[in-house]
VEXMI-66098 format. One line per 2 residues: number of its first residue (from 1); for each residue y, x, z of C-alpha. Coordinates in steps of 0.02 Angstrom, whole numbers, plus 50000, padded with zeros to 5 digits. Example, Ala and Ser with C-alpha at 12.3 -4.5 7.8 and 13.67 -1.06 7.14 Angstrom:
! VEXMI-66098
1) 49775 50615 50390 | 49947 50684 50357
//
This chain:
! VEXMI-66098
1) 50000 50000 50000 | 50164 50067 49950
3) 50325 50018 50035 | 50486 50013 49943
5) 50630 50103 50016 | 50782 49992 50044
7) 50961 50031 50074 | 51013 50036 50256
9) 51055 49864 50326 | 51001 49764 50175
11) 50837 49700 50246 | 50882 49726 50429
13) 50836 49580 50543 | 50974 49464 50599
15) 51034 49470 50778 | 50933 49365 50899
17) 51077 49244 50932 | 51058 49166 50760
19) 50916 49061 50696 | 50845 49055 50522
21) 51000 48973 50451 | 51123 49059 50567
23) 51154 48901 50669 | 51037 48910 50817
25) 51117 48905 50989 | 51252 48780 50949
27) 51279 48641 51072 | 51248 48461 51019
29) 51398 48354 50977 | 51350 48216 51098
31) 51285 48276 51264 | 51188 48170 51388
33) 51298 48079 51513 | 51331 48173 51672
35) 51316 48089 51842 | 51484 48049 51922
37) 51551 48174 52045 | 51524 48115 52223
39) 51606 48214 52361 | 51615 48190 52549
41) 51797 48143 52532 | 51756 48007 52404
43) 51618 47936 52514 | 51735 47938 52666
45) 51873 47847 52569 | 51748 47719 52503
47) 51681 47683 52677 | 51857 47664 52749
49) 51911 47554 52604 | 51764 47435 52613
51) 51775 47416 52802 | 51963 47389 52792
53) 51942 47255 52658 | 51812 47166 52764
55) 51928 47168 52914 | 52078 47110 52811
57) 51980 46963 52744 | 51919 46915 52918
59) 52080 46938 53017 | 52249 46869 52969
61) 52338 46996 53080 | 52267 47141 52977
63) 52317 47079 52803 | 52480 47179 52800
65) 52412 47331 52892 | 52399 47492 52794
67) 52238 47590 52821 | 52267 47773 52778
69) 52162 47931 52781 | 52229 48101 52836
71) 52137 48264 52861 | 52192 48311 53038
73) 52315 48251 53169 | 52472 48354 53192
75) 52426 48400 53369 | 52296 48368 53501
77) 52330 48254 53649 | 52284 48273 53831
79) 52124 48176 53799 | 52073 48288 53652
81) 52085 48274 53464 | 52115 48092 53413
83) 52005 48013 53280 | 52140 47888 53226
85) 52320 47839 53261 | 52383 47661 53275
87) 52565 47620 53239 | 52597 47435 53268
89) 52783 47445 53227 | 52748 47516 53053
91) 52587 47411 53033 | 52487 47567 53000
93) 52319 47639 53050 | 52285 47821 53006
95) 52106 47885 53015 | 52081 48072 53030
97) 51935 48125 52921 | 51891 48296 52993
99) 51880 48244 53177 | 51779 48090 53132
101) 51657 48188 53024 | 51641 48348 53122
103) 51669 48307 53305 | 51558 48155 53313
105) 51375 48187 53346 | 51246 48091 53246
107) 51066 48073 53302 | 51015 48072 53119
109) 51119 48163 52989 | 51102 48064 52829
111) 51215 47962 52715 | 51182 47795 52802
113) 51222 47857 52977 | 51378 47949 52917
115) 51439 47788 52836 | 51403 47689 52994
117) 51502 47819 53092 | 51652 47801 52977
119) 51645 47611 52976 | 51630 47609 53165
121) 51787 47716 53178 | 51880 47593 53065
123) 51822 47447 53174 | 51873 47535 53336
125) 52044 47581 53264 | 52072 47402 53206
127) 52015 47337 53376 | 52141 47450 53460
129) 52276 47382 53342 | 52228 47202 53387
131) 52196 47237 53572 | 52018 47170 53557
133) 51842 47231 53578 | 51768 47305 53416
135) 51619 47186 53430 | 51740 47038 53421
137) 51801 47087 53248 | 51645 47033 53156
139) 51558 46910 53271 | 51467 46813 53135
141) 51401 46973 53060 | 51296 47013 53215
143) 51220 46842 53251 | 51046 46839 53178
145) 50974 46697 53283
//
């Protein structure tokens, strides 16, 4: 068998990044849909919003109250770091995300119990605003008999 001598580079193999037609490795035009981004902050805001809407629909006194989320309080009090602040004059309840999430101890650390913790904080803050017991805010919700 005799091999023909070729000029340098004429029959050299293509680089590995190209396919047979020089198009391999391109991305498709339409990619599969990506799941929505879901962060702790988004889950916290969603839990506060749904609990606040439930309370607004159940209590006339809370319809004009603004439920807000802040990261941390400006300063600690004598009792410790507050989880929320109630301002009746401005009709405002501010929930502090970091103290609620990090300083509260859960017996089971999963999404359901974290959501219950956040909703419980919203109920306790609204109860403080109304000068009521938190269990009085949703009495029909807890009667199963």
